[in-house]
LUMTORZA-5515 format. One line per field, with one value per residue (C-alpha): residue in one letter; x, y, z. Coordinates in nm, 2 decimals, padded with zeros to 4 digits. Layout:
BEGIN
residu (A; ...) $
xx (X; ...) $
yy (Y; ...) $
zz (Z; ...) $
This chain:
BEGIN
residu (M; K; V; K; A; K; M; K; A; F; L; A; R; F; H; R; S; S; G; S; R; I; S; T; P; E; K; N; A; H; D; V; F; A; G; L; P; F; E; L; H; V; L; I; I; A; H; L; E; P; G; D; I; D; A; A; L; G; A; S; R; V; L; R; L; I; W; L; S; D; E; I; W; P; A; L; A; D; R; W; F; P; G; L; A; Q; Q; I; R; L; A; D; I; D; E; P; A; R; C; E; L; F; R; R; S; L; H; R; V; S; R; R; T; A; G; K; F; A; A; A; M; H; Y; G; F; G; L; A; S; D; E; F; F; Q; L; S; K; D; V; P; I; S; E; G; G; V; H; S; Y; E; S; V; E; N; L; D; I; D; D; A; Q; R; F; S; R; F; M; M; Y; S; N; G; R; V; A; W; W; P; E; G; Y; G; M; P; Y; L; A; V; V; D; D; L; R; T; R; A; R; R; V; Y; L; F; P; N; H; G; E; S; I; R; G; Y; K; T; A; M; G; K; K; L; F; V; M; G; H; D; T; K; L; H; V; W; H; L; E; L; N; R; L; E; S; F; E; V; P; E; N; F; K; R; C; I; T; E; G; E; R; I; L; V; V; S; Q; S; S; D; I; Y; I; W; K; F; G; E; K; L; Q; H; I; D; M; H; K; L; S; C; Y; P; R; E; Y; V; V; S; G; G; P; P; V; W; T; P; R; I; W; L; S; S; Q; Q; G; L; H; L; R; N; S; Q; L; L; I; D; F; I; L; S; P; N; T; D; R; V; F; F; V; I; T; L; A; L; D; E; S; G; R; L; T; V; Y; E; I; H; D; G; E; I; A; A; T; Y; V; M; E; D; R; I; Y; S; D; P; R; T; T; E; R; G; L; L; S; W; E; K; L; N; S; F; G; G; Y; C; L; V; Q; V; I; Q; E; P; S; T; T; N; G; N; A; H; Q; D; H; E; A; C; P; C; G; R; K; S; R; Q; L; V; S; L; C; F; N; I; Y; T; K; L; F; T; T; L; R; H; H; L; S; E; L; S; P; W; I; S; H; V; W; N; D; R; L; F; I; M; D; D; Q; F; H; R; R; Q; T; A; S; N; R; R; P; V; M; S; L; A; P; C; S; E; V; D; T; P; R; E; K; A; A; S; V; P; M; Y; T; T; M; H; E; N; T; P; L; V; Y; R; R; R; R; V; P; F; D; I; G; D; M; G; D; K; L; N; M; E; L; G; L; D; V; L; Q; E; F; S; P; C; P; T; W; N; D; S; F; I; P; C; P; S; E; I; N; P; G; K; L; V; G; D; D; E; F; F; I; F; I; N; S; P; S; Y; T; V; L; S; F; G; E; G; F; P; I; T; H; L; T; V; N; R; R; K; S; W; W; R; K; S; R; G; K; D; C; L; R) $
xx (-02.25; -02.05; -02.14; -02.52; -02.46; -02.27; -02.53; -02.83; -02.62; -02.58; -02.94; -03.04; -02.87; -03.18; -03.44; -03.67; -03.95; -04.08; -03.91; -03.86; -03.67; -03.52; -03.78; -03.76; -03.80; -04.09; -04.12; -03.89; -03.95; -03.55; -03.44; -03.59; -03.48; -03.71; -04.00; -03.86; -03.92; -03.62; -03.63; -03.56; -03.28; -03.13; -03.20; -03.02; -02.73; -02.68; -02.60; -02.36; -01.97; -01.79; -01.74; -02.10; -02.18; -01.90; -02.05; -02.41; -02.31; -02.21; -02.51; -02.78; -02.89; -03.14; -02.89; -02.62; -02.91; -03.03; -02.72; -02.52; -02.74; -02.64; -02.81; -02.68; -02.31; -02.22; -02.31; -02.18; -01.82; -01.85; -01.90; -01.64; -01.38; -01.36; -01.26; -01.36; -01.66; -01.48; -01.22; -01.46; -01.66; -01.34; -01.33; -01.45; -01.72; -02.08; -02.28; -02.29; -01.89; -01.88; -02.11; -01.91; -01.59; -01.71; -01.80; -01.43; -01.28; -01.51; -01.43; -01.05; -01.07; -01.24; -01.02; -00.65; -00.85; -00.97; -00.59; -00.78; -00.49; -00.57; -00.17; 00.19; 00.53; 00.90; 01.16; 01.50; 01.65; 01.91; 01.94; 02.04; 01.74; 01.44; 01.19; 00.94; 01.06; 01.09; 01.36; 01.15; 01.30; 01.05; 01.27; 01.51; 01.84; 01.94; 01.67; 01.87; 01.72; 01.92; 01.83; 02.13; 02.30; 02.60; 02.62; 02.63; 03.02; 03.16; 02.75; 02.81; 02.52; 02.59; 02.68; 02.46; 02.20; 02.43; 02.47; 02.11; 01.90; 01.51; 01.45; 01.03; 00.69; 00.45; 00.15; 00.20; 00.57; 00.91; 01.22; 01.56; 01.93; 02.13; 02.43; 02.31; 02.61; 02.86; 02.63; 02.35; 02.28; 02.10; 01.82; 01.55; 01.17; 00.97; 00.60; 00.41; 00.09; 00.26; 00.62; 00.76; 01.12; 01.24; 01.64; 01.73; 02.08; 02.09; 02.27; 02.60; 02.63; 03.00; 03.19; 02.96; 02.80; 02.67; 02.41; 02.15; 01.75; 01.51; 01.12; 00.86; 00.46; 00.20; 00.31; 00.64; 01.02; 01.27; 01.66; 01.82; 02.16; 02.26; 02.06; 01.97; 01.64; 01.56; 01.23; 01.07; 00.68; 00.62; 00.31; 00.48; 00.84; 00.92; 01.27; 01.24; 01.46; 01.50; 01.75; 01.67; 01.84; 02.08; 02.10; 01.80; 01.73; 01.38; 01.15; 00.81; 00.59; 00.20; 00.03; 00.23; 00.36; 00.71; 00.76; 01.12; 01.27; 01.60; 01.91; 01.78; 01.40; 01.29; 00.98; 00.96; 00.69; 00.74; 00.47; 00.55; 00.61; 00.61; 00.81; 00.92; 00.76; 00.86; 00.67; 00.80; 00.73; 00.92; 00.62; 00.38; 00.53; 00.48; 00.87; 01.19; 01.38; 01.72; 01.90; 01.70; 01.86; 01.73; 01.63; 01.63; 01.87; 02.22; 02.10; 01.80; 01.79; 01.44; 01.44; 01.52; 01.13; 00.98; 01.19; 01.19; 01.11; 01.29; 01.14; 01.38; 01.43; 01.57; 01.91; 01.86; 01.49; 01.36; 01.12; 01.04; 00.90; 00.77; 00.47; 00.21; 00.09; -00.26; -00.31; -00.66; -00.55; -00.27; -00.26; -00.27; -00.04; -00.01; 00.32; 00.32; 00.52; 00.62; 00.72; 01.04; 00.98; 00.76; 00.44; 00.48; 00.24; 00.18; 00.06; -00.08; -00.10; -00.29; -00.17; -00.37; -00.15; 00.10; -00.10; -00.23; -00.60; -00.62; -00.44; -00.50; -00.34; -00.38; -00.54; -00.38; -00.04; 00.06; 00.41; 00.50; 00.30; 00.51; 00.36; 00.54; 00.86; 00.97; 00.92; 00.98; 01.03; 00.81; 00.76; 00.46; 00.31; 00.02; -00.25; -00.48; -00.61; -00.85; -00.62; -00.52; -00.13; 00.01; 00.25; 00.42; 00.42; 00.51; 00.55; 00.33; 00.36; 00.08; 00.05; 00.26; 00.07; -00.20; -00.51; -00.70; -00.55; -00.81; -00.84; -00.65; -00.32; -00.41; -00.20; -00.52; -00.84; -00.99; -00.85; -00.62; -00.27; -00.04; 00.22; 00.09; 00.19; 00.04; 00.01; -00.09; -00.26; -00.45; -00.69; -00.62; -01.00; -01.20; -00.94; -00.94; -00.64; -00.69; -00.50; -00.48; -00.37; -00.25; -00.17; 00.15; 00.22; 00.56; 00.63; 00.87; 00.76; 01.08; 00.88; 00.56; 00.33; -00.02; -00.26; -00.67; -00.62; -00.47; -00.08; 00.10; 00.38; 00.58; 00.61; 00.98; 00.85; 00.68; 00.98; 01.03; 00.70; 00.75; 01.04; 00.98; 00.94; 01.16; 00.86; 00.79; 00.43; 00.28; -00.02; -00.31; -00.40; -00.76; -00.69; -00.83; -01.16; -01.20; -01.44; -01.32; -01.66; -01.67; -01.62; -01.79; -01.54; -01.33; -01.35; -01.02; -00.80; -00.68; -00.34; -00.25; 00.03; 00.08; 00.09; 00.26; 00.08; 00.12; 00.24; 00.59; 00.69; 00.33; 00.16; -00.20; -00.34; -00.40; -00.52; -00.36; -00.37; -00.25; -00.22; -00.19; -00.28; -00.43; -00.25; -00.56; -00.74; -00.45; -00.35; -00.69; -00.56; -00.76; -00.52; -00.16; 00.03; 00.32; 00.56; 00.89; 00.75; 00.99; 00.91; 00.99; 01.08; 01.35; 01.40; 01.72; 01.82; 02.16; 02.04; 01.86; 01.73; 01.51; 01.73; 01.57; 01.54; 01.77; 01.83; 02.08; 01.89; 01.51; 01.32; 01.03; 00.66; 00.51; 00.20; -00.12; -00.51; -00.38; -00.03; 00.18; 00.51; 00.78; 01.12; 01.36; 01.69; 01.80; 01.47; 01.10; 00.76; 00.48; 00.06; -00.14; -00.50; -00.61; -00.61; -00.27; 00.00; -00.02; 00.12; 00.29; 00.46; 00.15; -00.02; -00.14; -00.48; -00.58; -00.39; -00.41; -00.33; -00.25; -00.52; -00.63; -00.82; -01.10; -00.96; -01.24; -01.36; -01.06; -00.84; -01.07; -01.20) $
yy (00.86; 01.13; 01.03; 01.06; 01.43; 01.54; 01.41; 01.62; 01.93; 01.88; 01.84; 02.13; 02.36; 02.35; 02.33; 02.67; 02.77; 03.01; 03.18; 03.06; 02.75; 02.67; 02.54; 02.17; 02.11; 01.96; 01.57; 01.44; 01.16; 01.10; 01.21; 01.02; 01.29; 01.52; 01.67; 01.51; 01.75; 01.94; 01.79; 01.43; 01.58; 01.73; 01.34; 01.17; 01.42; 01.35; 00.96; 01.01; 01.09; 01.34; 01.10; 00.98; 01.36; 01.40; 01.12; 01.19; 01.60; 01.44; 01.23; 01.46; 01.79; 01.83; 01.72; 01.98; 02.21; 02.17; 02.04; 02.32; 02.60; 02.84; 02.69; 02.37; 02.37; 02.59; 02.35; 02.05; 02.23; 02.31; 01.96; 01.80; 02.09; 02.34; 02.68; 02.59; 02.80; 03.08; 03.06; 03.06; 03.38; 03.57; 03.54; 03.80; 03.61; 03.54; 03.31; 03.06; 03.06; 03.01; 02.68; 02.59; 02.66; 02.42; 02.12; 02.15; 02.13; 01.87; 01.67; 01.73; 01.61; 01.30; 01.19; 01.26; 01.06; 00.76; 00.76; 00.77; 00.92; 00.98; 00.96; 00.89; 01.01; 00.89; 01.17; 01.26; 01.54; 01.61; 01.86; 01.61; 01.47; 01.70; 01.47; 01.60; 01.97; 02.22; 02.52; 02.82; 03.13; 03.37; 03.52; 03.76; 03.69; 04.05; 03.94; 03.63; 03.42; 03.11; 03.04; 02.81; 02.58; 02.65; 02.97; 02.89; 02.87; 02.51; 02.37; 02.00; 01.85; 01.55; 01.49; 01.72; 01.46; 01.29; 01.64; 01.73; 01.83; 01.90; 02.22; 02.28; 02.20; 02.42; 02.45; 02.19; 02.31; 02.12; 02.36; 02.18; 02.23; 02.10; 02.13; 02.22; 02.25; 02.38; 02.63; 02.70; 03.01; 02.87; 02.70; 02.50; 02.53; 02.28; 02.32; 01.99; 02.16; 02.32; 02.10; 02.47; 02.46; 02.77; 02.83; 03.10; 03.24; 03.46; 03.80; 03.88; 03.60; 03.62; 03.35; 03.27; 02.95; 02.92; 03.12; 03.10; 03.06; 03.03; 03.05; 02.92; 02.98; 03.01; 03.31; 03.41; 03.21; 03.41; 03.36; 03.52; 03.58; 03.78; 04.12; 04.08; 03.91; 03.86; 03.77; 03.63; 03.66; 03.31; 03.46; 03.76; 03.62; 03.93; 04.00; 04.26; 04.32; 04.42; 04.48; 04.45; 04.62; 04.33; 03.94; 03.76; 03.39; 03.32; 03.40; 03.29; 03.38; 03.34; 03.52; 03.83; 03.88; 03.80; 03.79; 03.81; 03.73; 03.89; 03.79; 04.00; 03.86; 04.17; 04.15; 04.31; 04.24; 04.32; 04.31; 04.27; 04.60; 04.79; 04.91; 04.73; 04.78; 04.71; 04.54; 04.62; 04.27; 04.39; 04.61; 04.40; 04.16; 03.83; 03.74; 03.89; 04.09; 03.82; 03.66; 03.37; 03.06; 02.80; 02.48; 02.42; 02.50; 02.28; 02.04; 01.96; 01.65; 01.56; 01.28; 01.40; 01.34; 01.54; 01.83; 01.84; 02.23; 02.33; 02.69; 02.93; 02.97; 03.23; 03.21; 03.25; 03.17; 02.78; 02.95; 02.83; 03.07; 03.06; 03.27; 03.22; 03.46; 03.51; 03.39; 03.63; 03.97; 04.19; 04.33; 04.03; 03.73; 03.51; 03.41; 03.12; 03.04; 02.70; 02.66; 02.41; 02.47; 02.23; 02.46; 02.32; 02.63; 02.64; 03.02; 03.19; 03.57; 03.69; 04.05; 04.34; 04.63; 04.61; 04.53; 04.21; 04.15; 03.80; 03.51; 03.18; 02.91; 02.53; 02.39; 02.04; 02.07; 01.75; 01.88; 01.88; 01.56; 01.29; 01.05; 01.24; 01.03; 01.21; 01.60; 01.76; 02.13; 02.42; 02.37; 02.48; 02.27; 02.28; 02.06; 02.11; 02.36; 02.55; 02.71; 02.41; 02.40; 02.10; 02.33; 02.05; 01.66; 01.43; 01.06; 00.95; 00.60; 00.42; 00.43; 00.16; 00.16; -00.14; -00.22; -00.04; 00.35; 00.57; 00.62; 00.95; 00.79; 00.64; 00.80; 00.81; 00.88; 00.56; 00.34; 00.14; 00.12; 00.21; 00.45; 00.76; 01.03; 01.36; 01.66; 01.98; 02.19; 02.55; 02.66; 03.05; 03.10; 02.90; 02.98; 02.67; 02.44; 02.04; 01.72; 01.43; 01.14; 00.84; 00.51; 00.37; 00.02; -00.09; 00.19; 00.45; 00.79; 00.86; 00.90; 01.10; 01.35; 01.49; 01.58; 01.64; 01.45; 01.13; 01.06; 00.92; 00.69; 00.47; 00.11; 00.07; -00.31; -00.42; -00.57; -00.80; -00.97; -00.97; -01.13; -01.16; -00.77; -00.48; -00.27; -00.01; 00.09; 00.46; 00.37; 00.63; 00.62; 00.80; 00.97; 00.81; 00.86; 00.98; 00.69; 00.36; 00.19; -00.18; -00.16; -00.47; -00.68; -00.47; -00.46; -00.54; -00.19; -00.12; -00.08; 00.15; 00.06; 00.17; 00.02; 00.17; 00.33; 00.41; 00.75; 00.79; 00.84; 00.82; 00.54; 00.50; 00.35; -00.02; -00.20; -00.50; -00.72; -00.58; -00.82; -00.66; -00.90; -00.72; -00.44; -00.29; -00.22; -00.13; 00.15; 00.26; 00.21; 00.30; 00.22; 00.18; 00.38; 00.17; 00.48; 00.22; 00.01; -00.12; 00.16; 00.02; 00.07; 00.29; 00.65; 00.78; 00.97; 00.81; 00.57; 00.27; 00.17; 00.34; 00.29; 00.23; 00.46; 00.46; 00.65; 00.80; 00.88; 00.89; 01.04; 01.23; 01.27; 01.60; 01.71; 01.90; 01.81; 01.81; 01.62; 01.37; 01.33; 01.09; 01.26; 00.90; 01.15; 01.19; 01.12; 01.13; 00.99; 01.20; 01.10; 01.34; 01.36; 01.63; 01.66; 01.44; 01.56; 01.79; 01.63; 01.91; 02.20; 02.46; 02.33; 02.61; 02.55; 02.34; 02.20; 01.80; 01.64; 01.24; 01.11; 00.76; 00.59; 00.36; -00.02; -00.20; -00.22; -00.33; -00.04; 00.20; 00.07) $
zz (02.19; 02.08; 01.72; 01.77; 01.97; 01.65; 01.45; 01.68; 01.69; 01.31; 01.25; 01.52; 01.26; 01.02; 01.30; 01.23; 01.38; 01.10; 00.80; 00.42; 00.33; 00.00; -00.22; -00.35; -00.75; -00.87; -00.94; -01.21; -01.39; -01.44; -01.09; -00.77; -00.55; -00.74; -00.50; -00.17; 00.11; 00.26; 00.62; 00.41; 00.22; 00.63; 00.72; 00.45; 00.46; 00.84; 00.76; 00.47; 00.46; 00.25; -00.05; -00.04; -00.08; -00.34; -00.57; -00.53; -00.66; -00.98; -01.03; -00.95; -01.07; -00.76; -00.52; -00.64; -00.61; -00.29; -00.12; -00.22; -00.11; 00.09; 00.41; 00.33; 00.24; 00.50; 00.80; 00.57; 00.58; 00.95; 01.04; 00.79; 00.73; 00.99; 00.86; 00.54; 00.52; 00.64; 00.42; 00.15; 00.28; 00.26; -00.05; -00.29; -00.49; -00.56; -00.38; -00.68; -00.71; -00.29; -00.37; -00.66; -00.45; -00.19; -00.44; -00.59; -00.20; -00.14; -00.44; -00.36; -00.03; -00.11; -00.39; -00.17; 00.12; -00.07; -00.23; -00.58; -00.79; -01.14; -01.26; -01.11; -01.25; -01.12; -01.17; -01.07; -00.95; -01.26; -01.51; -01.79; -01.89; -02.03; -02.10; -01.88; -01.75; -02.03; -01.93; -01.93; -02.06; -01.90; -01.61; -01.80; -01.71; -01.56; -01.28; -01.20; -01.48; -01.62; -01.99; -02.02; -01.75; -02.00; -01.86; -01.51; -01.40; -01.27; -01.30; -01.42; -01.58; -01.60; -01.19; -01.05; -00.97; -00.73; -00.55; -00.60; -00.28; -00.22; -00.14; -00.02; -00.19; -00.21; -00.45; -00.75; -00.74; -00.62; -00.56; -00.54; -00.55; -00.83; -00.63; -00.25; -00.06; -00.33; -00.51; -00.25; -00.49; -00.76; -00.71; -00.94; -00.92; -01.12; -01.19; -01.23; -01.37; -01.65; -01.72; -01.70; -01.54; -01.38; -01.27; -01.05; -01.01; -00.68; -00.80; -00.75; -00.50; -00.50; -00.33; -00.04; 00.00; 00.33; 00.56; 00.21; 00.31; 00.09; 00.10; -00.14; -00.15; -00.42; -00.58; -00.47; -00.45; -00.21; -00.22; 00.10; 00.23; 00.51; 00.52; 00.12; 00.02; -00.38; -00.46; -00.75; -00.85; -01.01; -01.20; -01.31; -01.35; -01.21; -00.96; -00.69; -00.36; -00.08; 00.27; 00.61; 00.87; 00.99; 00.94; 00.91; 01.07; 00.89; 00.60; 00.55; 00.25; 00.19; -00.13; -00.23; 00.13; 00.32; 00.69; 00.82; 01.17; 01.21; 01.46; 01.71; 01.67; 01.51; 01.27; 00.91; 00.68; 00.29; 00.03; -00.36; -00.52; -00.16; 00.10; 00.39; 00.73; 01.06; 01.34; 01.68; 01.87; 02.20; 02.26; 02.21; 02.48; 02.29; 02.37; 02.50; 02.29; 02.23; 01.94; 01.74; 01.66; 01.44; 01.57; 01.95; 02.25; 02.22; 02.47; 02.30; 02.05; 01.94; 01.64; 01.29; 01.22; 01.43; 01.32; 00.92; 00.89; 01.21; 01.40; 01.63; 01.99; 02.20; 02.26; 02.65; 02.74; 02.75; 02.43; 02.12; 01.84; 01.50; 01.30; 01.02; 00.77; 00.72; 00.30; 00.32; 00.52; 00.49; 00.80; 01.01; 01.12; 01.40; 01.67; 01.84; 02.16; 02.33; 02.68; 02.71; 03.07; 03.32; 03.18; 02.85; 02.74; 02.37; 02.31; 01.96; 01.90; 01.68; 01.56; 01.40; 01.24; 01.49; 01.78; 01.96; 01.86; 02.06; 02.24; 02.25; 02.47; 02.44; 02.78; 02.73; 02.85; 02.60; 02.58; 02.93; 03.04; 03.20; 02.93; 02.65; 02.57; 02.25; 02.19; 01.81; 01.78; 01.73; 01.37; 01.17; 00.82; 00.69; 00.78; 00.53; 00.27; 00.48; 00.78; 00.96; 01.11; 01.29; 01.51; 01.69; 01.72; 02.00; 02.10; 02.36; 02.55; 02.76; 03.12; 03.31; 03.61; 03.70; 03.56; 03.85; 03.78; 03.63; 03.27; 03.30; 03.34; 02.98; 02.71; 02.49; 02.56; 02.40; 02.63; 02.38; 02.53; 02.21; 02.15; 01.93; 01.76; 01.89; 01.69; 01.80; 01.57; 01.56; 01.30; 01.19; 01.07; 01.37; 01.62; 01.79; 01.88; 01.85; 01.89; 01.64; 01.81; 01.54; 01.69; 01.59; 01.77; 01.66; 01.38; 01.40; 01.21; 01.06; 00.75; 00.78; 00.67; 00.81; 00.61; 00.63; 00.95; 00.81; 00.91; 00.62; 00.69; 00.57; 00.73; 00.81; 00.95; 00.62; 00.48; 00.79; 00.74; 00.37; 00.27; -00.07; -00.17; -00.05; -00.10; 00.19; 00.15; 00.26; 00.49; 00.54; 00.91; 01.05; 01.36; 01.69; 01.83; 02.15; 02.21; 02.12; 02.01; 01.86; 01.51; 01.26; 01.04; 00.89; 00.54; 00.31; 00.32; -00.04; -00.18; -00.44; -00.70; -01.05; -01.40; -01.71; -01.96; -02.33; -02.23; -02.14; -01.76; -01.67; -01.52; -01.35; -01.06; -01.04; -00.68; -00.57; -00.24; 00.04; 00.33; 00.68; 00.89; 01.24; 01.15; 01.03; 01.32; 01.58; 01.34; 01.21; 00.86; 00.56; 00.26; 00.14; -00.16; -00.31; -00.39; -00.36; -00.67; -00.98; -01.24; -01.59; -01.81; -01.62; -01.71; -01.90; -01.57; -01.43; -01.15; -01.28; -00.96; -00.67; -00.34; -00.03; 00.23; 00.54; 00.88; 00.69; 00.37; 00.55; 00.25; 00.28; 00.22; 00.12; -00.08; -00.06; -00.21; -00.55; -00.53; -00.27; -00.34; -00.20; -00.21; -00.22; -00.30; -00.59; -00.70; -00.64; -00.70; -00.71; -00.73; -00.91; -00.74; -01.02; -01.38; -01.41; -01.61; -01.89; -02.24; -02.35; -02.20; -02.33; -02.65; -02.89; -02.92; -02.61; -02.31; -02.26; -01.98; -01.93; -01.76; -01.58; -01.82; -01.73; -01.80; -01.60; -01.24; -01.09; -01.22; -01.06; -00.71) $
């Protein structure tokens, strides 16, 4: 019934009593879709999924003309990708460019959701090898750029991989420390799109090795210590610095802006090339003026997988806080608060020009629900590329009451009794809260990542069922719907691994058998990705094997529509869903990429 209601609402958007409508092309012997009435196109679209639309747009010029019209594409965006239409409309481009931007977004999401990566690579966090990344000298030495590893005092290149630490991923770039504990003032940013490696040295770092904080976005890379922040523009290769009046606890960046949270919970916003701006948050009453501390209260012991990016909490209050910068409007940011008391109130404040423009409160108090057994810290992570953020995650257990209890006692609205990972989300364009529920059964989400509503999770039980293999695949789980409708016999779940190409270091996609038994239906499993395979021939960096994840070194999953990365220190595996990897750093005549080549139907499924 819910599916029928959604389809009816979708069709209602195109009902008009009068007015002009886009004209359909005349009949064409070479295109069977030419000449179909507009109403029939709408009925066809209502029965298709995003992958079907993406394939059709690539097959017919007529369908591109009609389905990408300004009358249809916004409805498709609102149907599948809430927030995308608003994001595209905020861009300063004309209507044809907006249609093309929607098509490209649809294509990227469809490929990522289907798991059909174009190329794969395994590499190590080390400086000794230059097989893939080339050290860039675009950042001047006087502005913190490193042009030679030998120029960095006490840096042991050969042993650096043993002490390396992953820092963060953002927009096709991987940031890491060669020696995260001994030299946190030295950072490496590797660009997967261009193969450029930039190494940054914190100017005048002195002898201090504690208290460094970092942030990275699409345009800026930030390193800060005490009251000083150094900001490198990733496109302009320029350094600018600024100071805040007191020590800071957190910094985030979006576009060319940085938001800084001081230790007394004051807020400062700085834009590249402009002056520092102070926001008097205490006058706005979003939260009381108190000292802030990273993570949760001392008595709070959440599972480590629920706090990969720890937010902040007020030292004397039962309140967690965090912030989101608007990527489109300079004068807008969001304040997130989560009460740790029995209310479990999750609130988002929208701030315009230093004033509260709107307040949004999540009605469902899932965080304080008695069925919630494990609670994570308030810590936003991007959920998609069109304004969605995962604010906090919890685990809920099925009810232990008798079978005659009301359905409200069940942990999941679908009625299935199963452990669930519940993600509480917010979209900054639609201004709506959503709840994503993923069934876990016996799985432990200690290595997981949510993107485009799918939960990518490493199966820590796979090696027990498959005794002949040490592989632990990453599985893509679809969210649970509110109504548990009977399904037809499930199709086989694909597992994508890789096979070696003639090109060094780069591998292409290959489908292999994936025996999951009845787990597919229990977990809403869509596909598997083999990221712990034996890569051969082995790269020349030190470790000749890929260590298995453990509770001590659990690994990490990160990514976006273009790249999906499994961090398994001291190395990582990256799957490219875009154009693959460039063959050379920057060729003079043209730019080439290592693409997945067509090798028959089995390789491309």
